[in-house]
N, C-alpha and C positions, 0 to 999 in steps of 0.2 A: 193475275195468274202467272206464276213463274214455272217455266219448264226446267226440269233438272235432269241430270244423267240417270236418275232412277225412274224417270217416266218412260212409258211405252205409248207411242203415238200410232194410232191405227186410222187409216183413211180407207173409206169404202164408197163405191159409186159405180158410174158407168165408164165409158171410154175416156172421158175427160180426166178421170182419176187414174184409170188404167195406163193411158199414155204409152202403150206399147211395151209394158213390162214383160219380162220373161216369167211365165207362170210356173216353169219348172224350177225356178230359183227364188226361194222365199225372201231373199234379201234384195231382189230386183225392185227398183222403185219406178221404172219407166222413165220417160223423158219429159215429164210435165211438172205441174206445180208441186207434187209430192217430193220429187227429187230436189226442186228449188228450195223447198222448206228445209229438207235434210241438210243440204249444202250450207244454208244460212246458219243453221244451228251448229254445224261443225265449225264454221268460220268464227262464230261468236265464242265458241269454246277455245279458240286459239290453237286448234290442232293438237290439243293435249290428250285427246282420246275419250274424255268424259262427256259423252253425248248420249241423249236418249235413243232408244231403239225406235226405228220408224218402219212401219209395215204398210204395204200397199195391197189392198184387197179390191181394187177396182176391176170390173169386168166389162169389156166392150159390149155394148148393146143392151145392158141390163136396164130394166124398169124397177120400180119400187118393190113389186111383188117378187122379183128375182132376188132382191136383197133379203127380203123376209125369209125366203126358202133356205138361204145359207147363213142366216144371221147367227144361229147358235154355234155353228162350226167356225165361221170366219171372224166373228166379233166377240162373242162371249167367251169362247174357249181360250183365246190368247190372253185374256184378262188385261186389256189395255187400260191405261189411266186417262187417256184422252182419245175420244172417238169423234172423227170428222166424217160427216155424210154429205155427199154431193149427188143429188138425184133429181130427176124430173123431166129433163129435156126429151128423153126417149119415150116417156109416157105421152108427151105431146107428138113427137115425130111419128111414132107408129100409127097414130090416128090418121095421118095424112099420107103415109107411103104404103101402109099395109091394112088400112081401115080397121085397125085394132084399137078400140077405144079404151081409155083408162079414166072412167068418170071421176071427176074431182072429189066427190065425197068418199068414194072407195079408196082413191089414192091417199087422201088425207088420213083416213082411218088406218090404213096400212102403215104410213109413215109414223103416225102417232103410236101405233102398237110397238114398232121396233124401238122407238126412242124410249117409250115407257118401260119396255122390257129391259133395256140397257140400264136404266136407272134402278130397276129392281134387283138386277143381278150383279152390277158392278158399281164401284164407287168412282166411276169415271166422269170426267168433264165431257160435256157434249158440245160439239161445234157443228153448225149446219151452214153449208155454202148454198146460196140460192141458185136455182137454174137461171140461165140467161140465153138470149138469142140476139144475134147481130145480123139481121136479114141482109142477104146479098142478092136475093131474087124477089120479084113481086110475089111469088107463091109463098115464100117464107114470111112475108109481111102478114099474111092471113093467119099464120100460126099463133100470133099474139092473142087471138080470140080464145084459144085453148090455154096458152101458157100464162096469161095474166091471172086468171082465177087460180090456176095451179100454184103459181108463185105465192099468192095470198095464203093458200092452204099450207105451203111449206112454212111460211112465217108463223102462222097460227100454231102448227105442230111444234115448231122449234121453241116458240115463246112459252107454250103450255108445258114444255118439258125442261124449262130453264136452260136452254142451250144458248151459247153465244152464236151470233150471226155474222157471217161474212157476206155482204150484200153485193155479190157479183152482178146481180140484175141491175144495180145502180152504177157500179164502178165501170163495167166494160162499155155500156152505151155512152157514158160520159166521156171515156177515153176515146171512143170511136168518133165522137164529134170532131176531134182534132186530127186523128190519124186516118180515119176511114175504117169501116167495118172489116174490110178484107185484110187489113194489116194486123188485126187482132184475132180474127177467126175467118180464114179464107173461105170456108164453106158455110159460114154463118153460125156454126155450132162448135167445131173443134178449135181450140185456141192455137194461135201461132206461139212460138217461143216467147214473144213479148206478152201475149195474152196470158200465158201460164205464169210468167213472172209477176204480172199485175195481181193475179189471184194469190200467189204465194206471199207477196208483200202485204196484201190486205189481211191474209190469215195471220201472218206474224204480227201485224199491227194490232189486230183485235185480240189475239190469244195471249201475246206476250205483254201487252201494255195494259190490259184491262182486267180488273177483278169483277167488274160489274157486267151486266147483260144489256143488250140493246134490242 
């Protein structure tokens, strides 16, 4: 899959995608992996100005149901050519800090609905970044009980909708074996600059280098 200046890349998800963007400025990309990807694409273009439009629609705290409620406005209406979704960790986290469950079957059905809807309404490529957790406390270790089956649900929904996959759930724990979890996600969830860079590099490697799907 080649990205050209005619493409429109839209990223949607939770705080990991949001990364502190200015929601009053539609061109704001935040300080995370979305900005890293946009900078890499500009660098590849050699500063000649012919780069794809990049849109960040991440919102801090969102679960999959929040994405569905704004999908038509935030994803379908801008008519992107590549849609990247990163969701799931808040569906797990809210179970533990607010006793707000997100049963995996309902979560999977919702994610499948929004991906299917996108395929029906747009001729866009789909990219799904898996949720991940780098536990820094004993309590967070227990979250895997909820997150592991949720990640499998993300994989099923992505593959069922012919989406390319960026396996953050494999990449970041592997990297943490060398550098330690806190160097990549100080609170176990939100990436450090290095963590964001690793996600961006994985996205670029998958989306720019592959015509196939994994």
